[in-house]
C-alpha positions in Angstrom: 15.7 -54.5 -50.7 15.0 -51.5 -52.8 14.8 -47.9 -51.6 13.5 -45.3 -54.0 14.0 -41.6 -53.2 12.2 -38.9 -55.1 12.7 -35.2 -54.5 11.5 -31.9 -56.0 14.7 -30.1 -55.1 17.2 -29.4 -57.8 20.8 -28.3 -58.2 23.3 -28.0 -55.3 20.9 -29.1 -52.5 20.5 -32.5 -54.1 24.3 -32.9 -54.5 24.7 -31.9 -50.8 22.1 -34.5 -49.8 23.8 -37.2 -51.8 27.2 -36.3 -50.1 25.5 -36.4 -46.7 23.9 -39.7 -47.5 27.3 -41.2 -48.6 29.0 -40.5 -45.4 25.9 -41.6 -43.5 25.8 -44.9 -45.3 29.4 -45.6 -44.3 28.6 -44.9 -40.7 25.4 -46.9 -40.9 27.2 -50.0 -42.2 29.8 -49.7 -39.4 27.2 -49.2 -36.7 25.1 -52.1 -38.0 28.1 -54.4 -37.9 28.9 -53.3 -34.3 25.3 -53.7 -33.3 25.2 -57.3 -34.7 28.5 -58.1 -33.0 27.1 -57.0 -29.6 23.8 -58.8 -30.1 25.6 -62.1 -31.1 27.9 -61.8 -28.1 25.0 -61.3 -25.8 23.1 -64.3 -27.2 26.1 -66.6 -27.4 25.9 -69.4 -24.8 28.6 -69.7 -22.2 30.1 -73.1 -21.3 28.7 -73.9 -17.9 29.6 -77.6 -17.4 33.4 -77.1 -16.8 33.7 -80.2 -14.6 33.3 -82.3 -17.7 36.6 -81.0 -19.0 38.7 -81.1 -15.8 40.9 -84.1 -16.9 41.8 -82.4 -20.3 45.2 -80.8 -20.7 43.5 -77.8 -22.5 40.1 -77.1 -20.9 37.9 -74.8 -23.0 37.6 -71.2 -22.0 33.9 -70.6 -21.0 33.5 -67.3 -22.9 35.6 -68.2 -26.0 32.7 -68.3 -28.4 31.4 -65.0 -27.1 34.7 -63.2 -27.6 35.5 -64.8 -30.9 32.6 -62.8 -32.6 34.2 -59.8 -34.3 33.3 -57.3 -37.0 35.5 -57.1 -40.1 35.6 -54.3 -42.6 35.6 -55.3 -46.3 35.2 -51.8 -47.7 33.6 -48.5 -46.8 30.1 -49.9 -47.1 30.7 -53.6 -46.6 31.3 -55.3 -43.2 31.3 -58.9 -42.2 30.7 -60.3 -38.7 32.6 -63.5 -38.1 32.6 -66.2 -35.5 36.2 -67.2 -34.8 35.4 -70.3 -32.8 35.5 -73.4 -35.0 32.6 -74.9 -33.1 30.3 -71.9 -33.5 28.4 -73.6 -36.4 27.7 -76.6 -34.2 26.3 -74.4 -31.4 24.2 -72.4 -33.9 22.7 -75.4 -35.7 23.1 -78.2 -33.2 24.3 -81.8 -33.8 22.6 -85.1 -33.3 24.0 -85.1 -29.7 23.3 -81.4 -28.9 20.3 -79.2 -29.4 20.8 -76.0 -31.4 21.4 -72.8 -29.5 21.0 -70.1 -32.2 22.8 -66.9 -31.5 24.0 -65.6 -34.9 20.8 -65.7 -36.9 18.7 -64.0 -34.2 21.5 -61.3 -34.0 21.3 -60.9 -37.8 17.6 -60.4 -37.6 18.0 -57.7 -34.9 20.7 -56.0 -36.9 18.5 -55.9 -39.9 15.7 -54.2 -37.9 18.3 -51.8 -36.4 19.6 -50.9 -39.9 16.1 -50.2 -41.3 15.3 -47.9 -38.4 18.6 -46.1 -38.6 18.3 -45.7 -42.4 14.8 -44.2 -42.1 16.1 -41.7 -39.5 19.1 -40.8 -41.7 16.8 -40.3 -44.7 14.5 -38.0 -42.7 17.4 -36.0 -41.5 18.8 -35.6 -45.1 15.4 -34.7 -46.5 14.8 -32.0 -43.9 18.1 -30.2 -44.6 
């Protein structure tokens, strides 16, 4: 993705806009990671058939997949959203015994839309000042 910004302003106001954009970008990255985390947690399926696991010594926690999804900062402008449950990939893509129940890719798509909208609003606010 490429964003080109052109302005007719010169001098201090352009430096101020760049500074405002810098802190806004950090906030945007953090907010996007949080948004994606919430979306993935909402879409993550919850284990419903607990009777299947009654005889096991360590029955699975129904909402473990949901609560294993966490944002992780990698820098000021870089965040990663991780799924801590080992079986998350099998739920996302399915297996030959189980149909796919995507939760992470749709959340990433929603987060991308969220980020674009927020970036446009941020650029409008910076250009007005």
